[in-house]
N, C-alpha and C positions, 0 to 999 in steps of 0.2 A: 163781752162776758167771759170768753175763754181766757183772755189775757188777764182779766181781773181775778178770776178764780185761781189761775196759776200763781198770781202774785200772792193771794191769800194763803195758798198752800206753802209757798216758799217762806213767807213770813212766819207761819205757824211752825214749820220745821226748823227754821233758823235758830229758835230758842232751844229746841231739844238737841240740835246738832252741836251747840256750843258746849254742852256737857257730855259730848261723846267720849266714852271710856272704852279701853281695850276689852277683848274677850266677849264681844257681843256675839250671840249665836247667829247662825245663818238664817234660821227661821225668823228671828227677831229683826234682822236686817231687812228681810223681805217685807215683813209687816210694817216696819217703820217707813219704808221708802216707796211702797207700791203705789200709793195715791199720787205721790209726786211724779213717779214714772208715767202713770196714766195721764196726768195733767200735761206733762211734757209731750206726750204722744199727740194729744189733741191740739196743742199750741204750736208744735214744731214738726210733727210728722215722724218722729223716731219711735218705733215700736216699744211699748212698755217692757216687754220681755227682754229685748236687746239691752235697754238701759239698765234693767235690774241685773241681768247676767254679766254685763260688762262691769258694773259696780261691784258685784260679788267677786268676780275674777281679778279685777285690777286692784281692789283694795283689801282683799282677804276678808270680805264682808265687813269692812269698816275697822279692821284691826291692824292693818299695815302701818308702818312708820309714816308713810306718806299721807295716809288717811288721818291718823291720829294727830300728827304734828303740823300738817299743812291743809287738812280738810280736803285733800285731793283724792277723789274716789275713782278717777278714770285714767290715772297715769298720764295726764296731758302735760307735755313739756312746754317750756316758756314760749318758743317761737316768737310771735310778735306781741307777747304779753307785756303790759305796762304796769301791772300790779306787783305785789310782793312775790318773792320766789323762795324756793327751797332746794338746796343742793343735795343730790343723792346719787350714789353709784347705780348705773343701769347698764346699758350697752358700753358706756364709757364711764370713767371716774368723774365724780362731781358734776353730773348733768343737772341742768336747770329745769325745775318743775314749777308749775304754777301753785301759788299758795292762796287759799281763800279764807275769808272771814268765818265762814261756816260751811258745812257740807252741802246745804241747800244751794248755795251759790255754785258749788261744783257741778251739781245736777243741771242747773240752768246753763252753765258754760259748756257742758258736754253737748247739749243740744245745739248751741250756737256754733261750736267747733265743727260739728258734722254738717250743719246747714250752710255754714259760711265758707266752705272750701270746695272748690270745683271738683276735686278728685273723688268726692263722695256723692256727687250729684246724681249719678246713675242709680244709687240706692233708692232714691225717692220716686223712681218709676215703679218700684216693687210695691206690692200690696202690703199694707201695714201688718197683716197677719202672716206674711211670708218670712218667718224668723230664720229659716234655713237660708233663704236667699240673702237676707241681711247679714247673717253671720259669715257666709262665704264672701260676700261683697266687701265686708270690713277687712277681711284677710287679704283679698285681692287688691284693695286700695292701699294696703300697707299700714293699717292702724297699729298693728303689733308685729313683731318679728318672729314670734313663736309659730312654727309651721303647722301646729295643731290648734291654732287659735279658734278657728271656726268650729272645729269638732268639740272643743271645750265649752264654747258658748252654747252650742246645741245640746250638749249633754246636761248642762245646768238647767236650761229651759225645760227640757223634757223630764228631768228628774224631779224638779220642784213645781211642775205645771205652771211655769211663768207665762206661757202663751195664753192662759185664761184671761190675763189682764189686757191682752191686745184686742179682746172682743168687747171691752167695756166702752159703752157709748158715753158721750159727754153728759147726757141726762142721768145715766147710772152714777156717774161720779158726783154729780150735784146731790142726788138723793142720799148717797153714802156719807157725804160730808155735811149735810145740813144740820143734823143733830149736834155734831161736834162743834160746828161754827156757832150755833146758837148758844152753846154752853160756855163759850169763851167769855170771861168776865169783861174783857176790854174790847170785844169784837161784836159789832152790831152790823151784820151783813144784810143789806137790803135784798129782798127777793126780786131777782131780775129774770127776765125772759131772754134766753139765749137767742141772738139774732140768727137768721139763716145765713148760710155761706155766701149767697149772692148779695145779701144786704151788706154784710161786712166788707166784701170785696169792693162793692161800689163806693162805700164810705171811704175806704182807703184810697181808691183811685182818685176820688175827687180832691184829695189832699196833695197828690203828686202831679206835678206839671209834666205833660207829655209834649216833647218837641218833635219837629219834623225837619229834616235836613233837605238840601237841594235835590237829593236823590229820592225824595218823597218817602223816606224811611223813618219810622217813628222810634224814638228812644226816650229814656229818662236819664236823669243825672243822679248818681248815687250820692247819698248824704252820709253823715257820720253814723257808723254802726249799721249801715245797710248790709244785708246779706243776699246772696243769690237766691236762697230759699224764699226770703221775704218778698222779693220782687216777683218771683215766679208765682207765688200764691196770690199776690195782689192782682195779677193780670191773667190768672187762670191757665198758665202753661206749666209744663213739667220742667224740672231743673235741667234735664238732659236737653230738652228743646231749646231752652234759654242759652245753654252753652254752645249748641250748634249754631244758633243764629248769630252769636257773637264771636265765634271762632276762638274762644278763650284758649290761650296757651296752657300747657300742662302745669306750668309754674304759677299761673294766675290763681292763687288759692283764696285770696280775700279781696273784697272790693274796697276801694279807697274813695274818699270824698272827691267828687268831681269826675269819676269814671262814667263814661257813656255806656249805657246798657240798652241794647236794641230789643224791642218787644215785638218784633216781626222779622222776617227773613230779610237780610240785606240784599241789595240789588246786584244783578250780574253786570248791569250797564255801568260803564266807567264815565264819570263826569268829564266834560270837555277839558277842564284844566288839568286833568290827570293823564290825558292820552299820550303825552310825550314824556311822562315821568319814568325814570329808570332807577331802580334800587337794587341793591345786592344783599342788604342786611335783612334777615328774616323777621327779626323783631320789629325793625322799622317798617317792614311791609305790613305786619299786623296792625301797627299803630295807624298807618295810613288807611287801612281797611276800616278800622274802627272810627276814625275821624270823619271819613266821607261816606260811610254806609255802603261800602262795596264789598262783595264777597271776597274772602281771602284767595280762594281758588282762582277767581277771575283775574285778580291782580298778579298772582303768581304766574299764570299762563301767559299774560301779556309781557311779563318781564323774563320769560324763559327760566323760571325758578321752579324747582320741584320741592315744595316745602314739606317738612315732616307733618305728621298728623297733629295740627294745632288744636283742632276741636277734640273735646273729651271723647275717648273711644271706648270707655269701659261701661 
């Protein structure tokens, strides 16, 4: 139900975003995108206040060249992006930024960007109403280079009472949107009952095959477009815990199809076939750890290697 409602919101706002014009007021920006921000909060776990404040700050509340010409409201650069791009001077000349079909797609991608990269994993241990912790965490994780980035986000949230939207329940969102959805000429939204969190989790679990290796350690195989956040929610663990179990390197920002993701702590015991294995390359050591379900620390100690802090430490 949450994913369905989020999709309905994005479709609704896709049409209005297509006609986005410069000089929109800050108040109008908030009114236009608050429901989408709330929807993203319930489907991805990013506080609505943070989404709105970042959109306001990064896009000049929808009036920047990047927002007007590329529908990019969060200043997200290309990185591993496969879609259209937009070149713009930033820290360097002609930097590559993501270009979207509409602004609604930018809001969705912002959520995927945060949930899909391990350096932001620690944020999801915070309460969704802890906007100050989120603002400071975004700065700490390097979302922006401005040294006052967290203070600017907090100032926007408190000046415009954006934290009120962090307290909106999923049911509140449905009630607020039902009249609008019913008045849409081409939209006939069936009245659905939102499933409980446990019901949703179990339904997703049943669709994903869980494997067990020789070390009796359970894992899943990442598919196309899987994210750390998605898997953590499916199995009821925090993002931080998932990263610790998998000893993910700091540069492991996105999952790729075929990646092993352990859903329990890896074993300290080293399988018989690995007892005489000697390695010197730290990345190779992590790959062996992940392949055989052995804790990285145990392998490092056996090979007299002092590894850097592979696991996320933020």
